[in-house]
C-alpha positions in Angstrom: 15.7 -18.6 30.0 13.9 -22.0 29.8 13.6 -22.0 26.1 16.7 -21.2 24.1 17.7 -20.8 20.5 20.9 -22.4 19.6 24.2 -20.5 18.9 23.8 -21.5 15.3 20.4 -19.8 15.2 21.8 -16.5 16.6 24.6 -16.8 14.0 22.0 -17.3 11.3 20.2 -14.1 12.4 23.3 -12.1 11.9 24.1 -13.8 8.7 20.6 -13.0 7.3 21.0 -9.4 8.4 24.3 -9.2 6.6 22.6 -10.5 3.5 19.7 -7.9 3.7 22.3 -5.2 4.1 23.6 -5.9 0.6 20.2 -4.9 -0.8 21.1 -1.2 -1.0 20.7 1.6 -3.6 24.2 2.8 -2.6 27.4 0.8 -2.8 29.1 2.8 0.0 26.4 2.3 2.7 23.0 0.9 3.3 20.1 2.9 1.9 16.8 1.2 1.1 13.8 3.3 0.4 10.1 2.6 0.1 8.9 1.1 -3.3 12.4 0.9 -4.7 14.0 -2.0 -6.5 15.8 -2.9 -3.3 12.5 -2.9 -1.4 11.1 -5.4 -3.9 14.3 -7.6 -3.5 14.1 -7.4 0.3 10.4 -8.5 0.3 11.3 -11.4 -2.0 14.2 -12.5 0.2 12.3 -12.1 3.5 9.3 -13.9 2.0 11.5 -16.9 1.1 12.7 -17.1 4.7 9.1 -16.9 5.9 8.1 -19.8 3.7 11.1 -21.9 5.0 9.7 -21.3 8.5 6.3 -22.8 7.5 4.4 -19.6 6.9 2.0 -18.7 4.2 3.3 -15.4 2.6 1.7 -12.5 0.8 2.5 -8.9 0.0 -0.3 -6.5 1.0 -1.6 -3.4 -0.8 0.9 -1.0 0.8 3.9 -3.2 0.1 4.3 -4.9 3.5 5.5 -8.5 3.4 3.5 -10.8 5.7 4.0 -14.4 6.8 1.2 -16.3 8.6 1.9 -19.3 10.8 -1.4 -20.9 11.6 -2.4 -21.8 15.2 -4.1 -25.0 16.4 -7.3 -23.9 14.7 -7.4 -22.5 11.1 -8.3 -18.8 11.0 -7.6 -18.1 14.7 -6.8 -14.5 15.7 -3.2 -13.6 15.3 -0.3 -12.4 17.5 1.4 -9.9 15.2 5.2 -9.5 15.4 7.1 -7.2 13.2 9.3 -4.2 12.4 10.4 -2.4 9.3 12.6 -3.3 6.3 13.2 0.3 5.0 16.2 2.3 6.2 17.4 5.9 6.6 20.1 7.1 4.3 23.5 5.5 5.2 21.9 3.3 7.8 23.0 0.5 10.1 21.9 -3.0 9.3 20.0 -3.8 12.6 17.4 -1.0 12.9 14.1 -2.6 12.1 15.5 -5.6 10.3 16.6 -7.3 13.6 13.0 -7.5 14.7 11.8 -9.1 11.4 14.5 -11.6 11.1 14.4 -12.6 14.8 10.6 -13.2 14.6 11.1 -15.4 11.6 13.7 -17.4 13.4 11.4 -17.9 16.4 8.6 -19.2 14.1 11.1 -21.4 12.4 11.9 -22.9 15.8 8.3 -23.6 16.5 7.8 -25.1 13.1 10.8 -27.4 13.5 9.4 -28.7 16.8 5.9 -29.1 15.4 4.4 -26.6 17.8 1.3 -24.6 17.0 -0.1 -22.1 19.4 -3.7 -21.5 20.4 -3.4 -18.4 18.2 -1.9 -17.7 14.8 1.4 -15.8 14.4 1.8 -13.2 11.7 5.3 -11.8 11.1 5.2 -8.4 9.2 8.1 -6.7 7.5 6.7 -3.2 7.3 7.4 -1.4 4.0 8.1 2.1 5.3 8.6 3.3 8.9 11.4 5.8 8.4 9.5 8.1 6.0 12.6 8.9 3.9 11.1 8.9 0.4 7.8 10.7 1.0 8.6 12.4 4.3 5.8 10.7 6.2 6.5 7.9 8.7 4.7 4.6 9.6 3.2 4.2 6.1 3.2 0.4 6.4 2.0 0.1 9.9 -0.6 2.8 9.5 -2.1 0.9 6.6 -2.3 -2.3 8.7 -3.8 -0.3 11.7 -6.4 1.3 9.3 -5.1 4.8 9.9 -3.4 5.5 6.6 -4.4 9.0 5.3 -5.4 8.9 1.6 -4.1 12.4 1.0 -0.5 11.0 1.4 -0.9 9.4 -2.0 -0.3 12.8 -3.5 3.0 13.3 -1.6 6.0 13.5 -3.9 9.5 12.2 -3.6 12.7 14.1 -4.5 12.1 13.3 -8.2 8.6 14.6 -8.2 6.9 11.2 -8.4 3.7 10.9 -6.3 3.3 8.0 -3.9 0.3 6.8 -5.9 2.4 6.6 -9.1 5.2 4.9 -7.2 2.7 2.2 -5.9 1.5 1.6 -9.5 5.1 1.3 -10.7 5.7 -1.3 -7.9 2.7 -3.3 -9.2 0.3 -2.2 -6.4 -3.1 -0.4 -6.6 -3.3 2.7 -4.5 -7.1 2.4 -4.5 -6.7 -0.9 -2.6 -4.7 0.3 0.4 -7.7 0.0 2.7 -7.5 -3.8 2.1 -4.2 -3.9 4.1 -6.1 -2.9 7.3 -6.6 -5.6 9.9 -9.8 -6.0 11.9 -9.2 -5.7 15.7 -11.1 -8.9 16.3 -8.6 -10.8 14.2 -5.6 -9.6 16.3 -4.7 -10.3 19.9 -1.7 -8.1 20.3 1.4 -6.7 18.6 5.0 -7.4 19.6 8.2 -5.7 18.3 11.8 -6.5 19.0 14.2 -3.7 18.2 17.7 -2.5 18.9 17.6 0.1 21.7 19.2 2.9 19.6 20.5 4.4 22.9 23.1 3.7 25.6 20.9 2.7 28.6 21.2 -1.0 28.4 24.9 -0.9 27.7 25.3 1.4 30.8 23.5 -1.1 32.9 25.4 -4.1 31.4 22.1 -5.8 30.4 21.5 -7.3 26.9 17.7 -6.8 26.8 15.1 -4.5 28.3 11.3 -4.0 28.3 9.9 -0.9 26.8 7.3 1.0 28.9 6.3 3.7 26.5 7.1 5.3 23.1 7.7 9.0 23.3 5.4 11.5 21.8 7.1 14.2 19.7 6.6 17.8 18.6 8.7 19.2 15.8 8.7 22.9 15.1 10.4 25.2 12.6 11.4 28.6 14.1 12.3 31.6 12.0 14.0 34.7 13.6 14.2 37.8 11.4 16.6 40.5 12.4 18.6 43.0 10.3 21.6 42.0 8.2 24.4 44.5 8.3 28.1 45.1 7.8 30.2 43.0 10.2 32.8 45.7 10.6 30.7 48.9 10.9 27.6 48.1 13.1 28.4 48.5 16.8 27.5 45.5 19.0 24.8 47.4 20.9 23.1 48.4 17.6 22.8 44.9 16.2 19.7 42.8 15.5 21.6 39.6 15.1 19.3 36.7 14.3 22.0 34.1 14.9 22.7 35.2 18.4 19.0 35.2 19.1 18.8 31.6 17.7 21.8 30.6 19.9 20.0 31.8 23.0 16.8 30.0 21.9 18.8 26.8 21.5 20.0 27.0 25.1 16.5 27.6 26.2 15.4 24.5 24.4 18.0 22.5 26.3 17.0 23.9 29.7 13.3 23.2 29.4 14.0 19.5 28.6 16.8 19.0 31.1 14.5 19.8 34.1 12.1 16.9 33.2 12.8 13.2 33.4 12.6 11.2 30.1 12.2 14.4 28.2 14.7 15.3 25.4 15.0 18.3 23.1 17.2 18.9 20.0 17.9 21.8 17.7 19.1 19.7 14.8 19.1 22.0 11.8 19.9 25.7 11.4 19.9 27.8 8.2 21.6 31.2 8.4 21.0 34.0 5.9 22.8 35.5 4.2 25.5 33.2 5.5 28.5 35.4 4.7 31.6 35.8 7.0 31.4 39.6 6.9 27.6 40.0 7.2 25.6 40.1 10.4 23.0 37.3 10.2 19.7 38.8 9.2 17.6 35.6 9.4 17.8 32.2 10.9 15.5 29.2 10.6 16.1 26.3 12.9 14.3 23.1 14.0 13.2 22.1 17.4 12.4 18.4 18.3 10.9 17.8 21.7 10.0 14.3 22.9 8.8 12.8 26.2 7.4 9.5 27.4 4.3 11.3 28.8 2.5 13.9 26.7 2.0 16.2 29.8 5.8 16.6 30.1 6.1 17.6 26.5 3.2 20.1 26.5 4.5 21.6 29.8 8.0 22.0 28.2 6.5 23.7 25.2 4.3 26.0 27.3 7.4 27.0 29.2 9.5 27.4 26.1 7.2 29.6 24.0 7.3 32.8 26.1 11.0 32.3 26.6 11.5 32.4 22.8 9.3 35.5 22.5 11.3 37.3 25.2 14.6 36.4 23.5 13.5 37.6 20.1 12.2 40.9 21.5 15.4 41.5 23.5 17.4 41.2 20.4 15.1 43.2 18.1 14.0 40.2 16.0 10.6 39.0 14.9 9.6 35.4 15.7 7.6 32.9 13.7 7.0 29.4 15.0 5.4 26.6 12.9 4.5 23.2 14.2 5.3 20.6 11.5 4.8 17.3 13.3 2.8 16.2 16.4 2.6 12.7 17.7 1.2 11.6 21.1 3.1 9.2 23.3 2.1 5.5 23.4 2.1 3.4 26.5 3.0 -0.2 26.1 0.2 -2.4 27.4 0.9 -3.3 31.1 -0.3 -6.9 30.7 2.2 -7.4 27.8 5.0 -5.6 29.7 4.4 -8.0 32.6 4.8 -11.1 30.4 8.0 -9.8 28.9 9.3 -9.1 32.4 8.3 -12.6 33.6 10.3 -14.1 30.7 13.4 -12.0 31.6 13.0 -13.0 35.3 12.9 -16.7 34.4 16.6 -16.5 33.7 17.1 -14.6 37.0 18.2 -11.6 34.9 17.6 -8.0 36.1 14.6 -6.4 34.5 15.4 -3.1 32.9 12.4 -0.9 32.1 12.9 2.0 29.8 10.9 4.3 27.5 11.8 4.7 23.8 12.7 8.1 22.6 12.6 6.9 19.0 9.5 6.2 17.0 8.5 2.6 16.1 5.8 0.8 14.1 4.4 -0.2 17.5 3.3 3.4 18.0 1.1 3.2 14.9 -0.1 -0.3 15.7 -1.4 0.9 19.1 -4.3 2.3 17.2 -5.3 -1.3 16.3 -4.3 -3.4 19.3 -2.3 -3.5 22.5 1.5 -3.4 21.9 4.7 -4.5 23.7 8.3 -4.0 22.8 11.6 -5.6 23.6 14.9 -3.7 23.3 18.2 -5.3 22.5 21.5 -3.7 23.5 23.5 -2.0 20.7 27.1 -0.9 21.1 27.6 2.7 22.2 23.9 3.3 21.7 24.8 4.1 18.0 22.0 3.9 15.5 21.0 5.4 12.1 24.7 5.0 11.3 26.8 2.4 9.5 28.6 1.8 12.8 25.4 0.4 14.4 26.2 -3.0 15.8 25.1 -5.8 18.1 26.9 -8.9 19.3 25.9 -12.5 18.3 25.3 -13.2 22.0 22.9 -10.3 22.4 21.1 -11.3 19.2 20.7 -14.8 20.7 19.4 -13.4 24.0 16.9 -11.3 22.2 15.7 -14.3 20.2 15.5 -16.4 23.4 13.4 -13.7 25.1 11.0 -13.3 22.1 10.6 -17.1 21.8 9.9 -17.3 25.5 7.2 -14.6 25.3 5.6 -16.2 22.3 5.4 -19.7 23.9 4.0 -18.4 27.1 1.8 -15.7 25.7 -1.5 -15.4 27.4 -4.3 -12.8 26.7 -4.8 -11.4 30.2 -6.9 -8.8 32.0 -6.0 -5.4 30.6 -6.7 -3.5 33.8 -3.4 -4.2 35.5 -0.8 -1.4 35.8 2.9 -1.1 35.7 4.6 -0.2 39.0 6.7 2.9 39.1 10.4 2.4 38.4 
C-alpha cells in the first residue's frame, strides 16, 4: 500500500497488546469484565496512549474511553474508529483490543507527520461488547449509538450486584448514560478493525479482508420432556427418551443451516435430567444458535426447523417447549465504505477478499447511529475466544497499513452505490 507503518510500529502494536493482556482478574488467563478494577486499569493505560498520540481523552458515562484527534477545523464531525476492551473468560489478547490499539497507532502516525484531516477522528475503547458480567452485549456501543435500554441497569451479575450499583462503584452516574450518545450530525461513519475469528482468510492465504455484513442471530432454549425410567427394564420400543429426541433435533439443526450459504447453526449447551448412567433421560434442555448474513436465510431456516422439531418430539413421545432468548438482525456494511476499503487493498495489488462476519461486533450496534465498515485481520487457525488466539507481527502491520490508508483517503460519498455479488 502507498502509506506504510514501520516494522517498529507493528512491533509496538503487539507489545501494547501484550501489556493490556496482563490486566486480568485471573493469573492463569486473560479475563477482563465490565466495570472491574482491570477495566479501570485498561482505560487508564489506553487513555495514556491516546494522549501520546495527540488526542484529547475522556471517559464517558457508560465507561468507554474516548480519544479525539481534531481535524483541520475545531469541532468538525468525526470519523469514529473503535472496538472493545473487555474480554470473555479465558480470552485471547487480540479480540477487540487489536482494533483499539491499531487505531491509536494510526492516529499517532498522523500526529507525528503533522497531518490533520478535514474531519476529526475519535478512537473508542468500548467498555463492554462481550456481555460477560451482565449477560447483555454491546453495552458501550449501544450507549454511544443512543440505543442503551435503561431497564438493563437492573440486571445483576453473578454476585447479585446491579449494573446501576456497579456503575456507581466505578465512579459513574447511571442517570447520565444518555450523555454518552452521539448525535448523528456529529459523526460521518464508523470503522472497526478486528481479527477475523475464523479460518477464511488463512485458507485464502490473505492477511486482510473486507467485511460485507455482520450476521443476524437467533438463540433459543429448547426443552424436551419425556419419561425417565429404569435403563435395564424398559424395552426400547416403550421408551420416551428425551436425549434421543434431542440428538435427532441437533441433527435437524445442522441440516437446515448446511443447505444455506453463510448460514451456521450450533447446539452448544445441553442439560440432561436426571443425568444418571442407569436412568433413561426424562428431560433435556439445549440451546440453538442460528446465524446468517441475511435475515431472510435465518428466518427461513427457523421456519423449516420448527415443524421438524415438533415432528421429532411427537415421534418419541415427548413434549416440546421452545423459548427465544435472543434476536438480532443482520447488519450490512455500508457499500460506499466497503468500496473505499477495497480500493485501499487494491492499491497494493492484493487480492480483495470479501466475507461476512458470523460473530457480533460493536459495529452492529453502531449501525443504528451511522454507516459502518469493518476490516478483518487473519488469525492463526481461525482460533478466537481462546488463549491460543494469535496473529503475526506482519499481519498486524498489514492491518495497520490498510486502516491508515483508508483514513488518509477517506471520503464521504454517495450512499446509493451497491456491492457487486461475490
